[in-house]
FINUTOR-765079 format. One line per field, with one value per residue (C-alpha): residue in one letter; z, x, y. Coordinates in steps of 0.5 Angstrom, whole numbers, plus 500, padded with zeros to 3 digits. Layout:
BEGIN
aa: c(A/...)
up: c(Z/...)
east: c(X/...)
north: c(Y/...)
This chain:
BEGIN
aa: c(M/K/R/K/H/R/L/I/C/A/H/I/L/L/C/C/A/C/A/P/Q/A/S/A/D/N/L/Y/L/T/M/E/G/Y/L/P/V/Q/T/H/G/E/S/A/V/K/A/T/R/E/T/T/V/I/S/A/K/E/L/A/D/K/Q/V/D/S/V/A/D/I/V/N/L/A/P/G/A/E/A/Q/S/R/S/G/H/G/I/Q/S/D/I/T/L/R/G/S/T/Y/Q/Q/V/L/V/L/I/D/G/V/R/A/N/D/S/Q/T/A/H/Y/S/M/D/L/P/V/P/L/Q/D/I/E/R/I/E/I/L/H/G/Q/G/S/A/L/Y/G/P/D/A/L/G/G/V/V/N/I/I/T/K/P/A/K/N/T/G/L/E/V/K/S/K/V/S/E/Y/S/T/T/L/L/S/G/S/Y/G/K/K/S/G/P/F/A/Q/K/V/S/F/E/K/S/S/S/D/G/F/R/Y/D/T/D/F/D/N/L/V/L/S/S/K/S/E/L/R/G/K/N/S/T/T/G/L/S/L/G/Y/M/D/K/E/Y/G/A/Y/D/F/Y/T/P/G/A/G/Y/P/S/R/E/H/T/K/T/Y/L/G/E/A/S/N/S/V/D/C/G/W/G/Q/L/S/S/K/A/F/Y/R/R/H/D/D/T/F/T/L/D/Q/T/R/P/A/F/Y/V/N/N/H/K/T/Y/Y/Y/G/A/E/A/R/A/S/L/P/L/G/E/Q/N/L/L/L/G/A/E/A/A/Q/D/S/I/A/S/T/N/L/G/D/H/S/R/P/R/Q/S/V/F/G/Q/L/S/G/Q/I/R/Q/D/W/F/Y/D/A/A/L/R/V/D/N/A/G/W/G/T/R/L/S/P/N/I/G/L/S/Y/W/P/S/Q/Y/W/K/L/R/A/S/S/G/L/A/F/R/A/P/S/F/T/E/L/Y/Y/R/D/P/L/N/N/G/N/P/D/L/K/P/E/E/A/L/S/Y/D/I/G/A/D/F/M/Q/G/R/E/F/S/A/S/I/T/A/F/L/R/N/Q/H/N/L/I/D/W/V/G/S/T/Q/R/G/P/W/T/A/T/N/I/G/Q/V/S/I/Y/G/L/E/A/S/A/S/A/R/K/G/D/F/S/V/S/F/G/G/S/L/T/G/S/D/K/E/P/D/Y/F/S/K/Y/A/L/T/Y/P/T/A/Q/G/M/L/N/V/S/Y/A/R/N/G/F/T/A/G/T/G/L/V/H/R/D/R/H/N/L/S/G/Y/T/L/L/N/A/K/I/S/W/T/D/G/R/I/E/I/F/A/D/G/S/N/L/L/N/I/S/Y/Q/E/I/A/G/I/P/Q/P/G/R/W/L/G/I/G/A/S/L/K/L/G/V)
up: c(864/860/867/869/862/863/870/867/862/867/872/868/868/875/876/871/876/874/875/873/866/863/859/852/848/851/853/848/848/847/851/850/846/845/838/835/840/836/838/842/837/832/837/839/832/831/838/837/845/851/855/861/862/868/869/875/873/873/881/883/886/888/895/893/897/893/886/888/889/882/879/883/878/872/870/871/875/883/887/893/899/906/909/909/904/899/903/900/894/889/882/878/871/868/873/873/879/882/878/871/871/868/872/868/870/864/860/865/868/875/877/882/880/887/888/885/892/891/884/887/891/886/888/885/889/888/886/880/876/870/868/869/863/864/858/859/857/854/853/852/844/846/853/854/861/866/861/861/865/863/863/868/865/870/866/870/869/865/868/867/870/876/882/889/890/897/900/907/910/917/918/923/927/927/920/916/909/907/900/895/889/885/878/874/867/864/857/854/861/866/873/878/885/889/896/899/907/910/917/921/927/924/924/928/932/927/921/922/917/915/908/904/897/893/886/881/873/869/861/856/850/843/837/835/841/848/853/860/867/872/879/884/891/896/904/907/913/916/920/916/921/918/911/908/914/914/921/924/928/926/928/922/920/913/911/903/899/892/887/880/875/867/862/855/849/843/836/831/824/820/816/823/831/834/842/847/854/859/866/873/879/885/891/898/902/910/912/920/921/928/931/938/936/931/931/930/922/918/910/907/899/894/887/881/874/869/861/855/850/843/838/832/829/822/818/812/808/812/816/821/823/830/831/837/841/849/853/860/866/873/879/886/892/898/905/903/896/894/889/882/875/869/863/857/850/846/839/837/832/830/824/824/820/816/811/808/810/817/818/822/825/828/828/833/835/840/841/848/849/856/861/861/853/847/847/841/843/837/837/832/833/828/829/825/825/822/824/826/834/834/834/834/835/836/838/840/843/846/853/858/865/867/874/880/884/890/886/884/890/897/903/909/914/910/903/898/891/885/881/875/874/867/864/864/857/855/849/850/845/846/842/844/842/844/843/843/843/844/851/853/853/852/853/852/853/852/852/854/854/856/856/860/860/866/870/877/883/890/891/898/900/905/905/910/906/906/899/894/887/882/874/874/869/864/866/862/865/861/863/861/862/861/863/861/863/862/863/864/866/873/874/871/873/871/872/869/872/871/871/871/871/871/869/872/871/876/882/888/894/891/896/891/884/882/888/883/884/881/880/881/880/882/881/881/882/882/882/880/880/882/885/889/888/891/889/892/890/891/890/891/890/890/890/891/898/901/903/898/901/899/900/900/899/898/898/898/896/895/891/888/884/889/895/896/902/902/907/905/907/906/908/910/912/916/913/916/909/907/900/901/906/913/913/915/912/915/917/916/915/915/913/912/908/904/898/896/889/889/883/878)
east: c(469/476/480/476/478/485/485/482/487/493/490/489/497/497/491/492/491/484/481/483/480/478/484/486/482/475/476/472/466/460/454/450/444/447/450/449/453/459/466/470/475/469/466/472/473/467/465/464/463/467/465/468/468/470/469/469/476/479/476/480/486/481/478/470/464/459/457/458/466/466/463/468/473/471/474/469/465/463/458/457/456/452/455/460/459/455/449/446/450/448/452/454/458/461/458/451/446/445/438/441/445/441/442/440/440/441/438/432/431/433/432/427/421/420/427/434/437/434/436/442/438/440/437/444/449/456/459/453/456/459/461/459/459/459/457/460/455/448/444/437/437/436/435/430/429/435/441/444/450/451/448/451/449/450/451/450/453/449/446/451/455/458/457/457/461/461/464/465/468/469/471/471/465/462/461/460/458/456/454/453/451/449/449/447/446/442/441/438/436/440/439/443/441/444/444/448/447/451/450/454/454/456/462/458/452/446/450/448/445/442/442/439/439/436/436/435/436/433/435/432/437/434/438/437/433/434/429/430/427/431/428/431/429/433/431/435/434/439/441/440/443/442/442/437/438/445/447/440/442/436/437/433/432/430/427/427/425/426/423/425/423/425/422/426/427/432/431/436/432/438/436/437/436/429/429/423/422/417/420/417/420/417/420/418/421/419/423/423/426/427/427/427/420/417/410/414/415/414/413/411/412/411/413/412/415/413/412/415/420/421/427/430/437/438/445/445/451/456/451/446/439/436/429/425/419/417/411/412/409/411/406/407/402/405/403/406/406/399/398/400/401/405/405/410/410/417/420/427/432/439/443/451/456/462/462/469/475/477/471/465/459/452/446/440/433/428/421/418/411/408/404/410/409/413/421/425/432/437/445/450/457/463/470/476/483/488/493/493/493/490/482/479/472/466/459/453/446/440/438/432/430/423/421/421/415/419/421/413/409/414/412/416/418/424/423/417/416/413/408/409/416/418/423/430/434/441/445/452/458/464/471/476/482/484/491/491/497/495/494/500/498/492/490/484/482/476/473/466/461/453/449/443/436/431/435/431/435/432/434/435/435/441/446/441/434/428/429/424/424/425/427/433/436/442/447/453/458/464/471/476/477/483/486/491/493/499/502/509/510/506/505/499/498/492/492/488/484/478/477/470/467/460/457/450/445/442/447/443/444/444/442/444/446/453/456/460/468/471/478/479/485/486/492/492/498/497/501/499/503/502/496/498/495/496/493/493/489/490/484/484/478/476/469/465/465/468/475/479/481/486/484/488/485/489/487/492/489/492/488/489/483/478/480/481/484/484/485/483/482/479/481/488/490/484/482/476/472/465/463/456/456/455/455/462/465/468/475/480/476/480/477/479/475/475/471/470/468/466/464/466)
north: c(744/744/743/737/734/736/733/726/726/727/722/716/716/715/711/705/699/695/689/682/680/674/671/674/669/671/678/681/676/679/679/672/674/681/678/672/667/664/661/666/668/670/674/677/679/682/685/693/694/693/687/684/676/673/666/661/658/665/666/661/665/671/673/673/672/674/677/684/682/679/685/689/686/690/696/702/698/698/694/699/695/697/691/685/679/683/682/689/692/697/697/703/702/708/713/711/711/704/704/705/698/692/685/679/671/667/673/674/680/681/688/690/694/697/699/697/696/689/688/684/679/673/666/663/660/662/656/655/661/659/666/673/678/685/690/697/702/703/696/698/697/689/689/694/699/700/699/706/705/697/690/685/678/672/665/659/652/647/641/635/630/634/629/632/638/641/647/650/656/659/666/672/674/667/667/661/658/651/650/644/642/635/634/628/626/620/620/626/629/632/635/639/642/646/650/655/657/663/667/672/675/682/686/691/692/690/688/680/676/669/667/661/660/654/652/647/647/641/640/636/635/633/632/639/642/644/645/647/649/653/655/659/661/666/667/673/676/682/687/694/699/706/703/708/713/714/718/717/712/707/699/697/690/687/681/679/673/672/667/666/661/660/655/656/652/653/649/649/649/649/655/659/658/659/661/662/663/664/668/669/673/675/679/680/685/687/693/695/702/701/693/695/699/694/697/704/704/697/697/690/690/684/686/681/681/676/675/671/672/669/671/668/668/668/668/671/670/674/678/676/678/677/679/678/680/681/682/683/686/689/690/691/690/695/697/704/705/702/697/698/695/696/692/693/690/690/688/689/687/687/686/685/682/684/690/689/685/687/692/689/693/692/696/695/698/696/699/699/701/702/706/711/712/709/709/707/705/705/703/702/700/699/696/695/691/695/690/683/685/692/693/700/700/706/705/710/709/711/708/709/708/708/710/705/704/707/714/714/713/712/717/717/723/724/722/723/720/723/720/725/723/722/716/718/718/718/718/715/715/711/710/705/701/693/690/682/678/671/669/672/680/684/691/696/703/706/713/715/720/719/725/724/728/727/724/722/723/724/732/735/743/740/734/731/732/732/728/729/724/729/729/734/738/735/731/729/723/722/718/713/706/702/695/690/683/679/672/669/662/661/668/673/680/685/692/698/704/708/716/719/726/729/736/737/743/745/744/741/736/729/723/717/720/722/717/714/713/719/715/708/703/696/691/683/679/671/665/658/651/644/645/651/658/665/671/678/684/692/697/704/709/716/719/725/728/722/720/716/709/703/696/689/682/676/668/662/655/648/643/636/636/633/637/644/647/655/661/668/675/682/689/686/693/694/701/705/707/708/706/710/716/715/707/704/698/692/692/686/679/673/666/659/653/647/644/637/634/626/622/627)
């Protein structure tokens, strides 16, 4: 154990290269809804947690084709992909499993109760994203199940006068992308509609894809209120060669459909703010194990998630009180798993504010009740400014995750679910320091520890299974995250890194857990002047039982404000690598494209 800690401390000095972050003035903006949203500056001052904010504007010089690519820009985060262009990706944060990260779209849960393999089936066109906020560490105190490693909140652009925006891109392997949106405001009403269509022959056999995304956002703004309706739809079919059977040689096929709806209302009452929302998510999945023999093995699943939430934000002098309640239900109808439902009721609250000059705090508690029992999720955080540039912070909290329907009920020749599984629990601690000097320079470092109990993993007696879902013994995850960004004239650079280690009892072969990067580092450099931008990103990752690899991405573009012409490339060094054992990733992938804005 001591040797592992010494290795981490030494390695952080060698691996200090990390993702580009938000500009210094909003780098520590807290999660929307996690703390009462104020101005960026005030939120940065009061924040007790590490939060990465990546805005659409900051992606102009980055090579990104999916939300997965954006998540990979945050320290300590990785979207482990089974194919190119983020067609199927699993997110890990701070050494978490892919099931231990909560994904939200405008605050609405996107996690799939069948399996988190589908939590990234997001019915949101890439150009509709305003920003992505990543909360590092526990988040169950206000968001409920699944937020052990962190929370990824995708904030979409508001409905307003944007006119027509169209984007087209072509790249290798007959890969095409066409997307567009139109926004119009008339008096108090605003409407925006968008679409995204992408397809590819795939970089190798059975990695082709065909993806359609449609979205609509309506907003009615009154003097003191806003009412909104958001709708999204995704239809995605793709080759899934050995996605869930690495090394077995199955030419699998996956076809998923995702439906998402949210109706919301927010009212400024003078004495506070009241907000409410109703939400609905449906996910359909047809999985064919061998598309050359369709009748051999096919699974059909439909999952549903729906409910409502209400919350009130009440200013109390230097303090702020947030109170809320939620009622929701997960259910599934499946040819393999059967039919099951899981209702849940929750109440939560948070008190935050200033203790004295330069000292800030937040304390939150959530109570969730469902068929698996009652879970309390407390969290407390503290921050202190010893000078106008430095902030010290610390937090601790308890988080949990309920077993997925797959972990409970799935059956096939190599995998067996376990209906007696208990929820996972984790007690987390982190301590960190931030340095901010205007927009010119910012830096951050955080040490974290997560003690997990009843961790759920697919356990095998050999590296090839068979696998059984099991609550294993105590697992501790620990590590360091560091980042820094600087600007000088037309140039900007960001770098940093993360190191993660673990101790587990007992020892066993793991199918999904503990596959996080043990060390990762990234370096991004960009230049922008007179409509021309150029950026390059370098990333290196090491992980258990897989060879380390280094990837180089780049993008150049020119714009006059309405027309943009760009070229980009991923894995320019043409490195052979795997993010998930047994599933090769794409080599060099080059593309060109253009976008046009009219009537803005």
